[in-house]
DOTORFI-847657 format. One record per residue (C-alpha): residue number from 1; residue in one letter; x, y, z. Coordinates in steps of 0.1 Angstrom, whole numbers. Example, Ala and Ser with C-alpha at 12.3 -4.5 7.8 and 13.67 -1.06 7.14 Angstrom:
BEGIN
<r 1,'A',<123,-45,78>> <r 2,'S',<137,-11,71>> 
This chain:
BEGIN
<r 1,'M',<-2,0,1>> <r 2,'Q',<27,24,8>> <r 3,'D',<41,23,-27>> <r 4,'Y',<8,30,-41>> <r 5,'I',<6,61,-17>> <r 6,'E',<41,72,-29>> <r 7,'V',<29,73,-64>> <r 8,'I',<0,94,-55>> <r 9,'K',<23,116,-36>> <r 10,'Y',<46,120,-66>> <r 11,'L',<17,128,-88>> <r 12,'K',<6,155,-64>> <r 13,'E',<40,172,-66>> <r 14,'T',<43,170,-102>> <r 15,'I',<8,175,-117>> <r 16,'G',<-14,185,-88>> <r 17,'V',<-42,170,-68>> <r 18,'K',<-69,182,-93>> <r 19,'H',<-54,159,-120>> <r 20,'I',<-53,126,-98>> <r 21,'A',<-84,103,-98>> <r 22,'L',<-86,66,-88>> <r 23,'G',<-104,40,-107>> <r 24,'F',<-103,1,-98>> <r 25,'D',<-107,-26,-121>> <r 26,'F',<-116,-54,-95>> <r 27,'M',<-119,-86,-112>> <r 28,'D',<-129,-107,-83>> <r 29,'Y',<-163,-117,-101>> <r 30,'I',<-142,-136,-128>> <r 31,'E',<-128,-170,-118>> <r 32,'G',<-89,-170,-116>> <r 33,'M',<-88,-131,-115>> <r 34,'E',<-92,-127,-78>> <r 35,'E',<-56,-115,-70>> <r 36,'S',<-48,-78,-62>> <r 37,'N',<-16,-61,-69>> <r 38,'V',<-19,-38,-39>> <r 39,'I',<-18,-54,-3>> <r 40,'G',<-46,-36,16>> <r 41,'I',<-70,-33,-12>> <r 42,'Q',<-77,-68,-22>> <r 43,'D',<-113,-59,-30>> <r 44,'I',<-139,-32,-31>> <r 45,'T',<-145,-36,6>> <r 46,'E',<-111,-24,14>> <r 47,'I',<-112,9,-7>> <r 48,'G',<-114,29,25>> <r 49,'N',<-81,20,34>> <r 50,'I',<-66,43,6>> <r 51,'A',<-83,73,24>> <r 52,'A',<-69,64,57>> <r 53,'A',<-33,58,43>> <r 54,'L',<-36,91,25>> <r 55,'K',<-46,108,57>> <r 56,'E',<-18,91,74>> <r 57,'N',<8,104,49>> <r 58,'G',<-3,141,53>> <r 59,'F',<-30,145,27>> <r 60,'Q',<-58,169,37>> <r 61,'E',<-94,159,38>> <r 62,'E',<-101,181,8>> <r 63,'E',<-74,165,-12>> <r 64,'I',<-86,130,-2>> <r 65,'E',<-122,138,-13>> <r 66,'K',<-109,150,-48>> <r 67,'I',<-87,121,-53>> <r 68,'C',<-111,93,-43>> <r 69,'F',<-142,109,-58>> <r 70,'Q',<-147,143,-68>> <r 71,'N',<-120,146,-96>> <r 72,'A',<-135,115,-113>> <r 73,'V',<-171,131,-110>> <r 74,'D',<-157,165,-124>> <r 75,'F',<-140,147,-153>> <r 76,'M',<-172,129,-163>> <r 77,'K',<-193,160,-159>> <r 78,'S',<-170,177,-184>> <r 79,'Y',<-163,152,-209>> <r 80,'L',<-192,127,-210>> 
């Protein structure tokens, strides 16, 4: 999980929070595709672990909301 958070921190520094959005391709409903590449987010029930890890790594609540939700919504409203 920490490597995943480090990538998000790097993106924040290089392109800014408003350009980061998370999207997950959980494939646990397909036989043989149950494995996750990130320990701590094995399936949809563990998504909250990302927000907690971001907070532990100094991200503000507003930044976490943007990364985990609002940026994706804003993108879809603008381009779809």
